[in-house]
FIVEXRO-338876 format. One line per field, with one value per atom (N, C-alpha, C): residue number from 0; residue in one letter; atom name; y, z negated, x negated. Coordinates in steps of 0.001 Angstrom, whole numbers, plus 524288, in hexadecimal, padded with zeros to 5 digits. Atoms other than C-alpha are relative to their C-alpha. Example, Ala and Ser with C-alpha at 12.3 -4.5 7.8 and 13.67 -1.06 7.14 Angstrom:
BEGIN
nr	0, 0, 0, 1, 1, 1
rest	A, A, A, S, S, S
atom	N, CA, C, N, CA, C
py	7FB5A, 7EE6C, 804B0, 7FB5A, 7FBDC, 80442
pz	80000, 7E188, 80000, 8003C, 7E41C, 7FD26
px	7FC86, 7CFF4, 7FC7C, 80334, 7CA9A, 80302
//
This chain:
BEGIN
nr	0, 0, 0, 1, 1, 1, 2, 2, 2, 3, 3, 3, 4, 4, 4, 5, 5, 5, 6, 6, 6, 7, 7, 7, 8, 8, 8, 9, 9, 9, 10, 10, 10, 11, 11, 11, 12, 12, 12, 13, 13, 13, 14, 14, 14, 15, 15, 15, 16, 16, 16, 17, 17, 17, 18, 18, 18, 19, 19, 19, 20, 20, 20, 21, 21, 21, 22, 22, 22, 23, 23, 23, 24, 24, 24, 25, 25, 25, 26, 26, 26, 27, 27, 27, 28, 28, 28, 29, 29, 29, 30, 30, 30, 31, 31, 31, 32, 32, 32, 33, 33, 33, 34, 34, 34, 35, 35, 35, 36, 36, 36, 37, 37, 37, 38, 38, 38, 39, 39, 39, 40, 40, 40, 41, 41, 41, 42, 42, 42, 43, 43, 43, 44, 44, 44, 45, 45, 45, 46, 46, 46, 47, 47, 47, 48, 48, 48, 49, 49, 49, 50, 50, 50, 51, 51, 51, 52, 52, 52, 53, 53, 53, 54, 54, 54, 55, 55, 55, 56, 56, 56, 57, 57, 57, 58, 58, 58, 59, 59, 59, 60, 60, 60, 61, 61, 61, 62, 62, 62, 63, 63, 63, 64, 64, 64, 65, 65, 65, 66, 66, 66, 67, 67, 67, 68, 68, 68, 69, 69, 69, 70, 70, 70, 71, 71, 71, 72, 72, 72, 73, 73, 73, 74, 74, 74, 75, 75, 75, 76, 76, 76, 77, 77, 77, 78, 78, 78, 79, 79, 79, 80, 80, 80, 81, 81, 81, 82, 82, 82, 83, 83, 83, 84, 84, 84, 85, 85, 85, 86, 86, 86, 87, 87, 87, 88, 88, 88, 89, 89, 89, 90, 90, 90, 91, 91, 91, 92, 92, 92, 93, 93, 93, 94, 94, 94, 95, 95, 95, 96, 96, 96, 97, 97, 97, 98, 98, 98, 99, 99, 99, 100, 100, 100, 101, 101, 101, 102, 102, 102, 103, 103, 103, 104, 104, 104, 105, 105, 105, 106, 106, 106, 107, 107, 107, 108, 108, 108, 109, 109, 109, 110, 110, 110, 111, 111, 111, 112, 112, 112, 113, 113, 113, 114, 114, 114, 115, 115, 115, 116, 116, 116, 117, 117, 117, 118, 118, 118, 119, 119, 119, 120, 120, 120, 121, 121, 121, 122, 122, 122, 123, 123, 123, 124, 124, 124, 125, 125, 125, 126, 126, 126, 127, 127, 127, 128, 128, 128, 129, 129, 129, 130, 130, 130, 131, 131, 131, 132, 132, 132, 133, 133, 133, 134, 134, 134, 135, 135, 135, 136, 136, 136, 137, 137, 137, 138, 138, 138
rest	M, M, M, E, E, E, K, K, K, Q, Q, Q, N, N, N, R, R, R, S, S, S, L, L, L, L, L, L, R, R, R, V, V, V, L, L, L, T, T, T, Y, Y, Y, A, A, A, F, F, F, T, T, T, A, A, A, A, A, A, L, L, L, L, L, L, T, T, T, G, G, G, L, L, L, A, A, A, F, F, F, A, A, A, L, L, L, G, G, G, V, V, V, A, A, A, G, G, G, A, A, A, T, T, T, L, L, L, A, A, A, F, F, F, A, A, A, G, G, G, S, S, S, P, P, P, S, S, S, F, F, F, D, D, D, L, L, L, S, S, S, S, S, S, P, P, P, Q, Q, Q, S, S, S, S, S, S, S, S, S, V, V, V, S, S, S, A, A, A, D, D, D, Q, Q, Q, V, V, V, F, F, F, S, S, S, G, G, G, M, M, M, I, I, I, T, T, T, D, D, D, S, S, S, R, R, R, C, C, C, G, G, G, A, A, A, R, R, R, H, H, H, S, S, S, Q, Q, Q, D, D, D, S, S, S, V, V, V, Q, Q, Q, G, G, G, P, P, P, A, A, A, E, E, E, C, C, C, I, I, I, R, R, R, S, S, S, C, C, C, V, V, V, R, R, R, H, H, H, G, G, G, A, A, A, K, K, K, Y, Y, Y, M, M, M, L, L, L, V, V, V, D, D, D, G, G, G, E, E, E, A, A, A, N, N, N, Y, Y, Y, I, I, I, L, L, L, A, A, A, G, G, G, S, S, S, P, P, P, A, A, A, V, V, V, L, L, L, D, D, D, S, S, S, L, L, L, A, A, A, G, G, G, Q, Q, Q, R, R, R, A, A, A, R, R, R, I, I, I, Q, Q, Q, G, G, G, T, T, T, L, L, L, D, D, D, G, G, G, A, A, A, V, V, V, L, L, L, S, S, S, V, V, V, T, T, T, A, A, A, A, A, A, V, V, V, A, A, A, Q, Q, Q
atom	N, CA, C, N, CA, C, N, CA, C, N, CA, C, N, CA, C, N, CA, C, N, CA, C, N, CA, C, N, CA, C, N, CA, C, N, CA, C, N, CA, C, N, CA, C, N, CA, C, N, CA, C, N, CA, C, N, CA, C, N, CA, C, N, CA, C, N, CA, C, N, CA, C, N, CA, C, N, CA, C, N, CA, C, N, CA, C, N, CA, C, N, CA, C, N, CA, C, N, CA, C, N, CA, C, N, CA, C, N, CA, C, N, CA, C, N, CA, C, N, CA, C, N, CA, C, N, CA, C, N, CA, C, N, CA, C, N, CA, C, N, CA, C, N, CA, C, N, CA, C, N, CA, C, N, CA, C, N, CA, C, N, CA, C, N, CA, C, N, CA, C, N, CA, C, N, CA, C, N, CA, C, N, CA, C, N, CA, C, N, CA, C, N, CA, C, N, CA, C, N, CA, C, N, CA, C, N, CA, C, N, CA, C, N, CA, C, N, CA, C, N, CA, C, N, CA, C, N, CA, C, N, CA, C, N, CA, C, N, CA, C, N, CA, C, N, CA, C, N, CA, C, N, CA, C, N, CA, C, N, CA, C, N, CA, C, N, CA, C, N, CA, C, N, CA, C, N, CA, C, N, CA, C, N, CA, C, N, CA, C, N, CA, C, N, CA, C, N, CA, C, N, CA, C, N, CA, C, N, CA, C, N, CA, C, N, CA, C, N, CA, C, N, CA, C, N, CA, C, N, CA, C, N, CA, C, N, CA, C, N, CA, C, N, CA, C, N, CA, C, N, CA, C, N, CA, C, N, CA, C, N, CA, C, N, CA, C, N, CA, C, N, CA, C, N, CA, C, N, CA, C, N, CA, C, N, CA, C, N, CA, C, N, CA, C, N, CA, C, N, CA, C, N, CA, C, N, CA, C, N, CA, C, N, CA, C, N, CA, C, N, CA, C, N, CA, C, N, CA, C, N, CA, C, N, CA, C, N, CA, C, N, CA, C, N, CA, C, N, CA, C, N, CA, C, N, CA, C, N, CA, C, N, CA, C, N, CA, C, N, CA, C, N, CA, C, N, CA, C, N, CA, C, N, CA, C
py	8046A, 70A58, 7FB5F, 804B4, 701E2, 7FD3B, 8024E, 70045, 7FC91, 80469, 6F9E6, 7FC2F, 8036F, 6F15C, 7FB41, 8037F, 6EC2D, 7FD68, 80186, 6EA46, 7FADA, 80368, 6E30B, 7FA22, 8042B, 6DA52, 7FE26, 80212, 6D712, 7FBBF, 8021C, 6D3C4, 7FAD1, 8042C, 6CAE2, 7FAC5, 80372, 6C4AF, 7FD1B, 802AA, 6C1A5, 7FBCE, 804B1, 6BA99, 7FD3A, 80406, 6B337, 7FC46, 80361, 6AE7C, 7FDDA, 80253, 6ABFF, 7FC0A, 80592, 6A3E9, 7FC62, 803F6, 69CCF, 7FC9E, 80410, 697CE, 7FD50, 802DF, 694E3, 7FB12, 8046F, 68C8D, 7FB60, 80335, 6860A, 7FCC1, 80474, 68242, 7FC58, 803FC, 67CB6, 7FA94, 80582, 673ED, 7FCA6, 801CA, 6706F, 7FBC1, 802F8, 66C5E, 7FBAF, 80429, 66441, 7FB7E, 803D7, 65CD8, 7FDAF, 803D3, 659DC, 7FCF3, 8024C, 654D7, 7FBCA, 80277, 64D43, 7FB9C, 802F1, 64771, 7FC1B, 80266, 644AA, 7FC0B, 80237, 63E63, 7FAD3, 80478, 63593, 7FCA8, 802C1, 63098, 7FDA6, 8027F, 62D01, 7F97D, 80542, 61E1A, 7FE49, 8008A, 62021, 80164, 7FEC1, 6250F, 7FCF3, 80280, 61B44, 7FE4B, 8004A, 61C22, 7FC2B, 80250, 612AE, 7FA40, 805C8, 6063F, 80060, 7FD5D, 60A37, 7FA34, 802AD, 6029B, 7FD6D, 80219, 5F9B1, 7FC53, 80590, 5F0C1, 7FC04, 805D1, 5E7C2, 7FDEA, 80429, 5E230, 7FC3A, 8063E, 5D47A, 7FDCE, 8037E, 5CB2A, 7FD72, 80348, 5C258, 7FB95, 804C4, 5B933, 7FD6F, 80248, 5B088, 7FF4D, 7FFE4, 5B1BB, 7FD7E, 803DA, 5A98C, 803CC, 7FDCF, 5AE7E, 80194, 7FECC, 5B2C5, 805F2, 7FA3D, 5BD06, 802E5, 7FDFD, 5C5D3, 806E6, 7F812, 5D705, 80254, 7FD09, 5DFF7, 80247, 7FF32, 5E461, 7FB5E, 803C0, 5D76F, 7FD67, 80339, 5D0A9, 7FA1F, 80711, 5C1AD, 7FE92, 7FFF5, 5C2E4, 803C8, 7FC7D, 5C6FA, 8005E, 7FFDF, 5CBEF, 7FA57, 803D3, 5C003, 80103, 7FD54, 5C8B6, 8003F, 7FF3B, 5C94A, 7FCAB, 80447, 5C1EA, 7FDB7, 8019B, 5C1AD, 7FBA1, 803E9, 5B753, 8034A, 7FD24, 5BA5D, 8025C, 7FDCF, 5BB9D, 8047A, 7FA4C, 5C596, 803D1, 7FC86, 5CC3F, 80341, 7FDDA, 5CF12, 80469, 7FE76, 5D23B, 8061F, 7FBC8, 5DC59, 803D6, 7FC93, 5E251, 802ED, 7FCC6, 5E4C5, 8025E, 7FC07, 5EAC5, 80559, 7FB6D, 5F47A, 80183, 7FE0F, 5F687, 7FCDF, 802A1, 5ECFB, 7FCDC, 803AC, 5E5C7, 7FB41, 80505, 5D817, 7FE22, 7FFB6, 5D303, 7F962, 80619, 5C570, 7FF40, 8011F, 5C03A, 7FAA1, 8043A, 5B6A5, 8009C, 80052, 5B35C, 804E4, 7F9B0, 5BFC0, 80568, 7FB6C, 5C711, 80135, 7FCD0, 5CF33, 8028A, 7FDC4, 5D39F, 801DC, 7FE5C, 5DCF9, 7FE82, 801B4, 5D7AB, 80434, 7FB63, 5DFD5, 7FC41, 80329, 5D938, 8006C, 7FF83, 5D4DE, 7FFD1, 801C1, 5D6F2, 7FC56, 80501, 5CCDA, 7FA07, 803F6, 5C291, 7FEB9, 8003C, 5C703, 7FF5D, 80178, 5C71F, 7FA9D, 80607, 5B911, 7FCB2, 802B4, 5B4FD, 8014E, 7FCFE, 5BD90, 7FB07, 80521, 5B427, 7FB2C, 806BC, 5A8F7, 801CF, 7FF27, 5A59D, 7FF89, 7FE39, 5A8F1, 7FF68, 7FF10, 5A7E0, 803CF, 7FA39, 5B571, 8005F, 7FF19, 5B832, 803F2, 7FB1D, 5C656, 80299, 7FD74, 5D107, 8043F, 7FD26, 5D5A1, 80539, 7FA95, 5E503, 8028B, 7FEE5, 5E737, 7FAE5, 8038E, 5E1A0, 7FFE9, 801CF, 5E178, 7FBC7, 804A3, 5D638, 80090, 7FF0B, 5D862, 7F9F7, 80771, 5CB61, 80006, 8021A, 5C615, 7FA92, 80479, 5B8C6, 7FEE3, 80091, 5B416, 7F9E9, 80578, 5A501, 7FE75, 80200, 59FA9, 7FB87, 8046B, 59535, 7FB7B
pz	800A8, A4BA5, 7FDF8, 802F0, A4362, 8041A, 7FB3F, A4F21, 8032C, 7FCAC, A56C4, 7FC46, 8021E, A4C1D, 7FE53, 800DE, A49D8, 8050B, 7FA71, A597A, 8016B, 80025, A57BC, 7FC42, 803DB, A4C1B, 803A8, 7FC0C, A5561, 8039A, 7FAF9, A60EF, 7FE34, 8026B, A5861, 7FDCB, 801BC, A50F2, 80553, 7FABC, A5E40, 802A1, 7FD11, A6418, 7FC3A, 8036B, A579A, 80119, 8012A, A576D, 8051A, 7FB29, A65D4, 7FFD6, 7FF6C, A6464, 7FD19, 804C7, A5815, 802E0, 7FEC8, A5E5B, 80569, 7FC28, A6BC5, 7FE6F, 8023B, A642D, 7FD76, 80217, A5CEF, 803CA, 7FC94, A6927, 8034A, 7FDB8, A6F17, 7FD2E, 8048F, A6322, 8005F, 80045, A6320, 805CE, 7FB94, A71E0, 8009C, 7FE76, A7076, 7FAD6, 802EC, A6430, 801F0, 7FEA6, A6A90, 80673, 7FBC6, A773A, 7FDC7, 80275, A6DB9, 7FE7A, 80238, A6800, 80605, 7F8D8, A7674, 80023, 7FE2C, A7A11, 7FD0E, 8034E, A6D5C, 7FF8E, 7FFEA, A6E42, 803D4, 7FC31, A7BA2, 800EA, 7FEE4, A7EA4, 802F6, 7FBBD, A8A29, 7FEF5, 801D1, A825D, 7F9D7, 803FD, A7768, 80045, 80167, A7337, 7FD6B, 80376, A698F, 80253, 7FC73, A7214, 8063C, 7FB29, A7E9D, 80305, 7FBB9, A8A52, 80285, 7FD68, A8EFD, 803C8, 7FB61, A9AD5, 7FF6F, 80246, A92F5, 7FDB2, 8031B, A8B62, 8033A, 7FD1E, A8DF6, 7FBA4, 80349, A894C, 7FC7E, 80408, A7D57, 80331, 80022, A7D89, 7FB71, 804E4, A74D3, 7FF86, 7FFFE, A6FB4, 7FA47, 8050A, A6630, 7FD80, 8017A, A5CEE, 7F9E8, 8062B, A4FED, 7FFCF, 80290, A483F, 7FD06, 8019A, A4411, 7FF08, 7FFF9, A4207, 8037A, 7FCEA, A4AB6, 7FD6D, 80164, A413C, 80078, 7FFA8, A3EE2, 8045F, 7FA34, A4C06, 7FE87, 8001E, A4C5B, 7FB2D, 804B7, A4182, 7FBB7, 80481, A3400, 7FD2C, 8036E, A2A88, 7FD3D, 80309, A2551, 7F96E, 8061F, A187A, 7FD06, 801EA, A15DE, 7FBBA, 80334, A0AB2, 801C2, 7FEF6, A1137, 804FF, 7FCBF, A1A4A, 80575, 7FB94, A28F2, 8005F, 800F3, A25B2, 7FBFC, 80328, A1B4E, 802D3, 7FDA6, A2248, 80414, 7FCAF, A2D52, 7FE6F, 802E1, A247F, 7FE11, 802F2, A1E31, 80510, 7FB7A, A2AB9, 802DE, 7FD02, A3029, 7FBBE, 80343, A2246, 80162, 7FF07, A24F8, 8067E, 7FA74, A337E, 80533, 7FACB, A3C4B, 8015C, 7FD36, A4501, 80018, 7FF4A, A4636, 80521, 7FBE4, A5125, 80145, 7FE5E, A59B2, 802F8, 7FC42, A5E94, 802D0, 7FBC1, A69BC, 80266, 7FC7D, A6E6E, 7FF9E, 8000F, A73AD, 7FFF0, 8010A, A7343, 7FB38, 804B3, A68B1, 80136, 7FF29, A679E, 7F935, 8039A, A5DF6, 7FF15, 802FE, A55B1, 7FF2F, 8024A, A5542, 7FEBD, 800EF, A4E1C, 7F9CD, 805FC, A403E, 7FCF6, 80298, A382A, 7FA5E, 80380, A2E5D, 802B3, 7FE1E, A375A, 80211, 7FE0D, A3DCF, 7F9F8, 804FB, A2F03, 7FF8B, 80248, A2B51, 8055A, 7FD9C, A3717, 7FF68, 80006, A346F, 7FE90, 801A9, A3591, 80308, 7FDA9, A3D49, 80573, 7F911, A4C9A, 7FEF4, 7FF90, A50EE, 80570, 7FAC7, A5C3A, 8001F, 7FF33, A60F9, 8036A, 7FC5C, A68EE, 7FFE3, 8005E, A6CC2, 80543, 7F9B6, A77AE, 7FF22, 7FEE5, A7BBA, 802F8, 7FD8A, A7DE8, 7FFBD, 8000B, A805B, 7FB8A, 80408, A7471, 7FC1F, 80524, A6B96, 80147, 80050, A6951, 7FCAE, 80389, A6472, 7FD6F, 802AC, A5C9E, 800D5, 801C7, A5DEF, 7FD4B, 80484, A570B, 7FFEE, 80206, A50A8, 7FD20, 8033B, A4C05, 7FF21, 80090, A45C4, 80317, 7FD71, A4C99, 7FD73
px	80438, E71DC, 802D3, 7FF34, E7A36, 80355, 7FCFB, E83E9, 7FC19, 8043C, E7816, 7FE2E, 801EC, E73BC, 804B0, 7FD2C, E80FC, 801BB, 7FFB3, E821D, 7FC9D, 80465, E7585, 801C6, 7FED1, E7A60, 803F2, 7FB2F, E8764, 7FE64, 80271, E7FC4, 7FC7F, 80230, E7735, 802C0, 7FB25, E8274, 8019F, 7FF07, E8701, 7FE55, 80268, E7C85, 7FF13, 80077, E7933, 80456, 7FB93, E870A, 80148, 800C1, E86A2, 7FC80, 805EF, E79CA, 80130, 7FE1D, E8044, 803A6, 7FB6D, E8C8C, 7FD26, 80257, E84E5, 7FC2F, 802EB, E7BC8, 80427, 7FC8F, E871F, 802B0, 7FCF5, E8EE5, 7FB24, 8044B, E81CF, 8002D, 80147, E7FA0, 8059A, 7FAB6, E8E67, 7FF9A, 80095, E8CC2, 7FCA9, 803AB, E80D2, 80201, 7FE4F, E86FE, 80529, 7FC55, E9351, 7FE84, 8011A, E8C36, 7FC0E, 801E6, E8321, 80321, 7FC55, E8FC1, 802B2, 7FD5A, E95D1, 7FB7F, 80310, E89BE, 7FDBA, 80141, E8749, 80511, 7FB95, E952C, 8018D, 8007B, E93A8, 7FD76, 80133, E938B, 7FB75, 80435, E89BB, 7FB75, 804B0, E7FA1, 7FE7C, 800B3, E7EA3, 7F92B, 80602, E703C, 7FDF5, 80108, E7176, 7FF01, 800AE, E719C, 7FE96, 800E0, E697B, 8018E, 800C8, E6AD3, 7FC97, 80479, E6130, 800FA, 7FF59, E5F37, 7FCCD, 802D8, E5677, 80205, 7FD39, E6146, 801EC, 7FFD1, E6363, 80462, 7FC54, E6E14, 7FCE7, 801FA, E6D05, 7FC36, 8053C, E6015, 7FEDA, 801FD, E5A35, 7FAE4, 8061B, E4C11, 7FFA8, 80176, E44E9, 7F9EA, 804D8, E39CB, 7FFAC, 800F1, E3461, 802E0, 7FD22, E3C97, 7FC8B, 803B0, E32F5, 80263, 7FE29, E3269, 7FB76, 803A1, E2C02, 7FB6C, 80569, E218C, 7FCE0, 80401, E1B02, 7FFC3, 7FF6C, E1FD3, 7FF21, 7FF8F, E1B22, 7FC39, 8042B, E0FD7, 80106, 7FFC6, E120F, 7FB94, 8043C, E089D, 7FE3C, 80264, E005B, 7FF8A, 80186, DFD09, 8051F, 7FA4F, E0C87, 800E8, 7FDB1, E11E2, 805D4, 7FC61, E1E02, 7FF57, 7FDAE, E22DF, 8018A, 7FEB4, E2618, 8053E, 7FADC, E342C, 7FFFF, 7FF84, E32B1, 7FD9D, 80383, E27AA, 80453, 7FBC1, E329A, 80343, 7FC85, E3D37, 7FDD0, 80353, E33D2, 7FF18, 8014B, E3072, 8045D, 7FB2C, E3D4B, 8027F, 7FECD, E4185, 7FD06, 80467, E35A1, 7FFED, 8006B, E398C, 7FF9D, 8016F, E3651, 80501, 7FA4F, E4053, 7FEA3, 7FF94, E42F9, 7FDAE, 80222, E3B85, 7FFC8, 800AE, E3BB1, 7FBEC, 80529, E2F4E, 800BA, 7FEF2, E3002, 7FBA1, 805C1, E214D, 7FEBA, 8032D, E1D14, 803C3, 7F9DD, E2B1A, 8021D, 7FDBF, E2F1E, 804C6, 7FB13, E3CD4, 80201, 7FD27, E42A6, 804E9, 7FA54, E4E99, 802FC, 7FC34, E5AA3, 80554, 7FB3E, E6660, 7FFBC, 7FD2A, E6B34, 7FA7B, 80560, E5FE8, 8005A, 80009, E64E3, 7FEAB, 80231, E643A, 7FA28, 8057C, E5705, 7FD35, 802F4, E5214, 7FFE5, 80008, E5713, 7FB4D, 803C8, E4DB6, 7FAAB, 80556, E41B7, 7FC31, 8034B, E3690, 800E5, 7FE9A, E3D16, 80070, 80074, E3C8F, 806AC, 7F910, E4B35, 80117, 7FD26, E5309, 803E4, 7FCC3, E5887, 80313, 7FD1E, E642A, 80064, 7FE38, E65D8, 7FF40, 800C9, E6458, 7FB85, 80544, E57E2, 80015, 8012A, E5619, 7FA6C, 804B5, E47BE, 7FDB8, 803D2, E3FB5, 80331, 7FC0F, E4BF1, 804EB, 7FC22, E5438, 80471, 7FA4C, E622D, 801DC, 80052, E6462, 8070E, 7FB4D, E71CE, 800CF, 7FFE1, E6EC7, 7FAC2, 80601, E62D1, 80115, 7FE38, E60EB, 7F96B, 80585, E53DD, 7FF02, 800F0, E4D69, 7FBCC
//
């Protein structure tokens, strides 16, 4: 009886070891493939290719934020520029309001911060509703 128990124990140990090594080999294969694809320049997910990207253009409008838009709260003791800066500090994005068109501004926060609440002329590249700012001046 003891010989049968040892044989059963050996079979179970062998099966457990084989399953463990197979799982380890699979995990290493998946990790290696992930690293290979992550390093591949053809799979750069940080800057998706979009056919809607245009060359530099010039836009004019009011620099505001995505939370308040063109109208800031009348109840606030802050002026428009302070309200915009406060909203951006709390997660809103800088935005250019140009008539009926609204563009989220991506670029130097210091430059956009200095133009908060002012009319400005923005030069940049438009990708959908996001305007990547290359130059900005107050009007």
